[in-house]
C-alpha positions as CSV (number, residue, x, y, z in Angstrom):
1,M,90.9,110.9,126.9
2,S,91.3,114.5,125.9
3,E,88.7,115.4,123.3
4,D,91.1,117.4,121.2
5,K,94.4,115.6,121.2
6,H,93.7,112.0,122.1
7,W,95.8,112.0,125.2
8,P,95.0,110.3,128.6
9,E,93.0,112.8,130.7
10,S,95.5,112.5,133.5
11,L,98.4,113.6,131.3
12,S,99.4,117.2,132.2
13,A,98.8,120.0,129.8
14,S,102.5,120.9,129.8
15,A,103.5,117.3,128.9
16,R,100.9,117.3,126.1
17,R,102.3,120.5,124.7
18,A,105.9,119.2,124.9
19,L,105.0,116.0,123.1
20,E,103.1,117.8,120.4
21,A,106.0,120.2,119.9
22,R,108.1,117.1,119.3
23,G,105.7,115.9,116.6
24,W,103.6,113.4,118.5
25,G,100.0,114.4,118.1
26,G,98.4,111.8,120.3
27,L,98.8,108.5,122.1
28,A,98.6,106.5,118.9
29,D,101.7,108.3,117.6
30,L,103.8,106.8,120.5
31,A,103.3,103.2,119.3
32,G,106.8,101.7,118.9
33,A,108.5,104.5,120.8
34,T,110.7,103.9,123.8
35,M,110.2,105.3,127.3
36,V,113.7,106.8,127.2
37,E,113.0,108.5,123.9
38,V,109.9,110.1,125.3
39,A,111.5,110.9,128.6
40,S,114.2,112.9,126.8
41,V,111.6,115.6,125.9
42,K,111.8,118.6,128.1
43,G,108.5,118.9,130.0
44,V,107.9,115.1,130.2
45,G,108.6,113.9,133.7
46,P,108.3,110.6,135.5
47,K,104.6,111.0,136.3
48,A,103.9,111.6,132.6
49,I,105.9,108.6,131.6
50,M,103.9,106.4,134.1
51,V,100.6,107.8,132.7
52,L,101.6,107.2,129.1
53,A,102.9,103.7,129.9
54,A,99.6,102.6,131.5
55,A,97.6,104.0,128.6
56,L,99.8,102.4,125.9
57,D,99.5,99.1,127.8
58,E,95.8,99.3,127.8
59,A,95.8,100.2,124.0
60,G,97.9,97.1,123.3
61,T,100.9,99.1,122.0
62,P,103.3,99.3,125.0
63,F,106.5,101.2,124.9
64,A,109.1,99.2,123.0
65,D,111.3,99.0,126.2
66,A,108.3,98.2,128.5
67,S,109.7,94.8,129.3
68,K,112.5,96.5,131.2
69,G,110.0,97.8,133.8
70,P,108.2,101.1,134.3
71,R,111.3,103.0,135.3
72,A,113.5,101.8,132.4
73,W,113.7,105.4,131.1
74,K,115.6,106.5,134.2
75,Q,118.4,104.0,133.8
76,S,118.6,104.3,130.1
77,A,118.7,108.1,130.3
78,Q,121.6,108.0,132.7
79,E,123.4,105.5,130.5
80,A,122.9,107.8,127.5
81,G,124.2,110.8,129.6
82,W,121.1,112.8,129.2
83,G,120.3,113.6,132.8
84,R,117.0,115.3,133.9
85,R,116.1,118.8,134.5
86,G,118.3,120.5,137.1
87,S,121.2,118.2,136.4
88,E,124.5,119.3,134.8
89,K,123.8,117.4,131.6
90,W,120.3,118.8,131.0
91,D,120.5,121.2,128.1
92,G,116.8,122.2,128.0
93,A,116.2,120.5,124.6
94,A,115.2,117.1,123.4
95,A,118.5,115.3,123.4
96,P,118.7,112.5,120.8
97,A,119.7,109.1,122.0
98,K,123.4,108.3,121.6
99,R,123.8,105.6,119.1
100,S,126.5,102.9,119.2
101,T,129.4,103.6,116.8
102,A,130.2,99.9,116.7
103,K,130.0,98.5,113.2
104,K,127.1,96.1,112.8
105,E,127.7,92.6,111.4
106,P,127.1,92.6,107.6
107,A,123.6,91.5,106.9
108,G,123.8,90.9,103.2
109,E,122.7,92.6,100.0
110,P,118.9,92.9,99.5
111,I,117.2,90.1,97.6
112,M,113.9,90.0,95.7
113,L,111.3,87.3,96.4
114,D,108.7,86.5,93.8
115,V,105.5,85.8,95.8
116,D,102.6,84.8,93.5
117,G,103.5,87.3,90.9
118,R,104.4,90.1,93.3
119,S,108.0,91.1,94.0
120,V,108.9,91.7,97.6
121,R,112.3,93.2,98.5
122,L,114.0,91.7,101.5
123,S,116.7,93.8,102.9
124,S,119.4,92.5,105.3
125,P,118.5,88.9,104.6
126,N,121.5,87.6,106.6
127,R,120.5,89.4,109.8
128,V,120.3,86.7,112.6
129,Y,116.8,86.6,114.2
130,F,117.2,83.4,116.2
131,P,120.7,83.5,117.7
132,E,120.4,80.0,119.3
133,H,120.1,78.4,115.8
134,G,121.6,81.1,113.6
135,W,118.3,81.5,111.7
136,T,118.1,84.7,109.7
137,K,115.6,87.1,108.4
138,E,115.6,85.2,105.1
139,D,115.0,82.0,106.9
140,V,111.9,83.5,108.5
141,A,110.6,84.7,105.1
142,R,111.3,81.4,103.5
143,Y,109.6,79.6,106.3
144,Y,106.4,81.6,105.7
145,L,106.7,80.9,102.0
146,A,106.9,77.2,102.7
147,V,103.7,77.2,104.8
148,G,102.0,79.9,102.7
149,P,98.6,78.4,102.2
150,G,98.4,77.6,105.9
151,I,99.4,81.0,107.2
152,L,97.2,82.8,104.7
153,R,94.3,80.7,105.6
154,A,94.8,81.8,109.3
155,L,95.2,85.5,108.5
156,R,93.1,86.1,105.4
157,D,91.1,89.4,105.7
158,R,91.8,89.5,109.5
159,P,93.1,92.6,111.3
160,T,96.5,91.5,112.4
161,M,98.9,92.8,115.0
162,L,102.5,92.3,114.1
163,H,105.2,91.3,116.7
164,R,108.4,92.8,115.2
165,F,112.0,92.2,116.1
166,P,114.0,94.8,114.1
167,D,117.3,93.5,115.6
168,G,116.3,89.9,116.1
169,L,115.3,88.2,119.3
170,D,118.2,89.8,121.2
171,G,116.8,93.2,120.5
172,Q,113.6,95.0,121.5
173,K,110.2,93.6,120.5
174,V,107.8,96.0,118.9
175,Y,104.0,95.5,119.1
176,Q,102.6,97.0,115.9
177,K,98.9,97.6,115.5
178,R,99.2,100.2,112.7
179,L,100.5,99.2,109.4
180,P,104.2,100.1,109.3
181,S,105.1,103.0,107.1
182,G,106.4,102.4,103.6
183,A,104.0,99.7,102.7
184,P,103.3,99.2,98.9
185,D,99.9,100.4,97.8
186,W,98.8,96.7,97.3
187,V,99.1,95.9,101.0
188,P,95.5,95.9,102.4
189,T,94.4,97.3,105.7
190,V,91.2,97.5,107.8
191,R,90.3,100.3,110.2
192,L,89.6,99.4,113.8
193,D,88.2,101.8,116.4
194,F,89.2,102.0,120.0
195,P,86.3,104.0,121.6
196,R,87.8,104.1,125.1
197,Y,90.7,106.2,123.8
198,N,88.9,107.9,120.8
199,L,91.5,106.3,118.6
200,H,91.6,104.2,115.5
201,A,94.2,102.1,113.8
202,D,94.6,100.8,110.2
203,E,95.9,97.3,110.7
204,L,97.3,94.9,108.1
205,A,94.6,92.5,106.8
206,P,96.4,90.0,104.6
207,A,94.7,89.1,101.4
208,H,97.7,87.5,99.6
209,L,100.8,85.7,100.7
210,A,102.9,88.7,99.5
211,D,101.3,90.7,102.3
212,V,102.7,88.3,104.8
213,I,106.2,88.3,103.3
214,W,106.2,92.1,103.1
215,A,105.5,92.0,106.9
216,C,108.6,89.8,107.2
217,Q,110.6,92.5,105.4
218,M,109.4,94.8,108.2
219,S,111.0,92.4,110.7
220,T,107.8,90.6,111.7
221,V,108.3,87.2,113.4
222,E,104.8,86.7,115.0
223,F,101.3,87.3,113.5
224,H,98.5,87.9,115.9
225,P,95.1,88.2,114.1
226,W,91.7,89.2,115.5
227,N,88.9,86.7,115.4
228,V,86.9,88.9,112.9
229,R,87.1,89.6,109.2
230,A,87.5,92.9,107.5
231,A,83.9,92.7,106.2
232,D,82.5,93.0,109.8
233,V,85.0,93.9,112.5
234,N,82.3,93.8,115.3
235,R,81.1,90.2,114.8
236,P,83.6,87.3,115.2
237,D,83.6,84.4,112.9
238,E,86.0,82.4,115.0
239,W,85.6,81.0,118.5
240,R,88.9,80.3,120.3
241,I,89.4,77.8,123.1
242,D,92.7,78.6,124.8
243,L,94.0,76.0,127.2
244,D,96.6,77.8,129.4
245,P,98.4,75.7,132.0
246,M,99.2,77.2,135.3
247,P,102.9,77.0,136.6
248,E,102.7,73.5,138.0
249,A,100.6,72.0,135.2
250,G,102.6,70.4,132.4
251,F,101.6,69.7,128.8
252,D,100.2,66.3,129.9
253,A,97.6,68.2,131.9
254,V,96.8,70.2,128.8
255,R,96.3,67.0,126.8
256,E,93.8,65.7,129.3
257,V,91.7,68.9,129.3
258,A,91.9,69.1,125.5
259,A,90.6,65.5,125.3
260,V,87.5,66.4,127.4
261,A,87.0,69.6,125.3
262,H,87.1,67.4,122.2
263,E,84.4,65.2,123.8
264,V,82.2,68.1,124.5
265,L,82.6,69.5,121.0
266,D,81.6,66.1,119.6
267,E,78.5,66.1,121.8
268,L,77.6,69.5,120.3
269,G,78.2,68.2,116.8
270,I,80.9,70.9,116.3
271,T,84.3,70.3,114.7
272,G,87.2,72.0,116.4
273,Y,90.6,72.5,115.0
274,P,93.5,72.2,117.5
275,K,97.0,73.7,117.3
276,T,99.9,74.1,119.7
277,S,100.4,77.5,121.0
278,G,104.1,77.5,120.3
279,G,104.5,77.7,124.1
280,S,103.1,75.5,126.8
281,G,99.4,75.6,125.9
282,L,97.0,74.5,123.2
283,H,94.4,76.3,121.2
284,V,91.2,74.9,119.5
285,Y,89.6,77.1,116.8
286,V,85.9,76.8,115.7
287,R,84.4,78.7,112.8
288,I,81.1,80.3,113.8
289,R,78.5,82.3,112.0
290,A,79.2,86.0,112.2
291,E,75.9,86.7,113.9
292,W,77.0,87.5,117.4
293,E,79.1,90.4,118.8
294,F,82.1,90.0,121.0
295,A,80.3,90.0,124.3
296,D,78.0,87.1,123.3
297,V,80.9,85.1,121.8
298,R,82.9,85.5,125.0
299,R,79.9,84.6,127.0
300,A,79.3,81.5,124.9
301,A,83.0,80.6,125.3
302,W,82.6,80.9,129.1
303,G,79.5,78.6,129.0
304,F,81.6,76.0,127.1
305,A,84.6,76.4,129.4
306,S,82.4,76.1,132.5
307,E,81.0,72.8,131.2
308,V,84.5,71.4,130.6
309,A,85.7,72.6,134.0
310,A,82.7,71.1,135.7
311,R,83.6,67.7,134.2
312,M,87.1,67.8,135.5
313,P,87.2,70.1,138.6
314,D,90.5,68.8,139.8
315,Q,92.3,69.7,136.5
316,A,90.6,72.6,134.8
317,T,89.4,76.0,135.9
318,V,87.6,79.1,134.7
319,T,88.5,81.2,137.8
320,W,88.8,84.8,136.8
321,W,91.7,86.0,138.9
322,R,95.1,84.3,138.3
323,K,96.0,84.5,142.0
324,D,92.9,82.5,142.9
325,R,93.7,79.6,140.5
326,D,95.2,76.3,141.6
327,P,98.8,76.3,140.2
328,K,98.2,72.7,139.0
329,H,95.1,73.5,137.0
330,V,94.7,74.4,133.3
331,F,92.9,77.7,132.8
332,I,90.3,77.6,130.0
333,D,90.8,81.2,128.9
334,Y,87.5,82.3,127.4
335,N,88.7,85.9,127.7
336,Q,90.6,85.4,124.4
337,N,87.3,85.9,122.7
338,A,86.9,89.5,124.0
339,R,87.4,92.4,121.7
340,D,91.1,93.3,120.8
341,H,92.4,90.1,122.3
342,T,94.6,88.1,119.9
343,L,96.5,84.8,119.8
344,A,99.4,83.7,117.6
345,A,98.0,82.5,114.3
346,A,98.1,79.0,113.1
347,Y,101.6,78.6,111.5
348,S,102.9,81.7,113.2
349,L,106.5,81.5,114.5
350,R,106.9,82.5,118.1
351,G,109.5,84.9,119.3
352,L,111.2,82.3,121.5
353,P,114.9,81.2,121.3
354,S,113.8,77.7,120.2
355,G,111.9,79.1,117.2
356,T,108.7,77.1,117.9
357,V,105.6,77.4,115.8
358,S,101.9,77.6,116.7
359,S,101.3,74.5,114.6
360,P,98.0,72.9,113.6
361,I,97.7,69.2,114.6
362,E,95.2,66.4,114.1
363,W,93.2,65.3,117.2
364,D,94.8,61.8,116.9
365,E,98.2,63.4,117.3
366,L,97.3,64.9,120.7
367,A,98.5,62.0,122.8
368,D,102.0,62.0,121.4
369,V,102.8,65.5,120.1
370,D,105.6,67.4,121.7
371,P,105.2,71.2,120.9
372,R,109.0,71.6,121.2
373,D,109.5,69.5,118.1
374,L,107.4,71.9,115.9
375,T,109.8,74.6,114.8
376,L,110.9,76.8,111.9
377,A,113.2,73.9,110.9
378,T,110.6,71.1,111.0
379,V,107.2,72.5,110.2
380,P,107.8,73.2,106.5
381,G,108.7,69.5,105.9
382,R,105.7,68.4,107.9
383,F,103.5,70.8,105.9
384,A,104.9,69.4,102.6
385,E,104.2,65.8,103.8
386,I,100.8,66.0,105.4
387,G,99.3,69.3,104.3
388,D,97.4,71.6,106.6
389,P,95.3,69.9,109.3
390,H,93.2,73.1,109.3
391,E,92.5,72.9,105.5
392,K,88.7,72.4,106.0
393,I,88.2,74.9,108.9
394,D,86.2,77.2,106.7
395,D,83.9,74.5,105.3
396,T,81.3,74.8,108.1
397,A,80.3,77.6,110.4
398,Y,78.5,76.7,113.7
399,G,76.0,78.5,115.9
400,L,76.3,79.5,119.5
401,E,72.7,79.0,120.7
402,T,73.5,75.9,122.9
403,L,76.5,77.5,124.4
404,L,74.6,80.6,125.3
405,E,72.0,78.4,127.0
406,W,74.8,76.8,128.9
407,A,76.0,80.2,130.0
408,D,72.5,81.0,131.3
409,R,72.5,77.7,133.2
410,S,76.0,78.4,134.7
411,E,74.9,81.8,135.8
412,A,71.7,80.4,137.4
413,S,73.7,77.9,139.4
414,A,76.9,79.7,140.1
415,G,76.0,83.4,139.7
416,P,77.0,85.9,137.0
417,G,80.2,85.3,135.0
418,P,83.1,87.7,135.1
419,K,82.7,91.3,134.0
420,E,83.3,92.1,130.4
421,P,86.8,93.5,129.8
422,E,86.9,97.2,128.8
423,S,88.0,97.7,125.2
């Protein structure tokens, strides 16, 4: 990273100057931008776009149109009629994107929501976010109000990445590390450092339900918190067990691995709190004492995962490389305990057409639960009826001493665990 302007070292000086002339002072300023927007700047060519795309991916703030592929800018630029240098349409200036003149569907007058004594303005409440069901921005906000104690318990004081859909699920998804502009002065943040890029970000750290609903106003659908609290962003207080099925492993396989994980937790005298992922997997969260840094927490998670996989080698794996995993196995992803890795929070909606929720469950529900049934439409009623299965998650914090011993044992028998991811 350039010492003066926080750009990737491989980015050319001419591209840096062109970007800075446009008002982007460093890589962090490109969060939420599109490739085609950046590619429209004279002096920024394909190589620069590739360098920036890779760096933004590493930082966890990819180009907003990254899902279209690394060369999306070329097709989009052609469609917008911009051209590139040397073409008839290149005018030597940063040409703005052509906007559609089609009239948008009316999205309703703004409404005010009273959230525990704070007023939160919700604009465009009728904008459809989930086209398959017709669920709107207001539906999303009222969902989070309905499960308020649960989502706040999951997010309280945690640095939280926002997955935003300004135009609903049919539009582009924006990964937002930094607090979006325009936040009220009562919305709290916590500063995180990213030494590899000499960058920092002030992320939302919800302290009140109104902070969550304000994020909904900013088009947030998913909340992805870190496993640390604002008081100490270098020592996790949450250990996350992520059961990630490979392509040929269904949810029945996840149930079986989760059952063994539960048995091992019981043997350790540790209470784990399961939740659906909102997709095809399952998460189990454990509160831990904030005494260990990320590397040790991840290593302890590997020790636990290795124990579970050793008990069911035909069904579970801790194999590092995806290409080397059996497609019928469930991967116990200990990597989710590394720094700057996040999972959807308990009670977070998922940005999927079905509107599923990463929903807490009781262990005795595991045999029968169908994650597809836990949605924006059903979870509020469930919450009102049974409360929050994670209500007691903060009551007891556990130590990692035994798990670290297991990691030592696994290393002694099978060799060192995987390398620590760069942060």
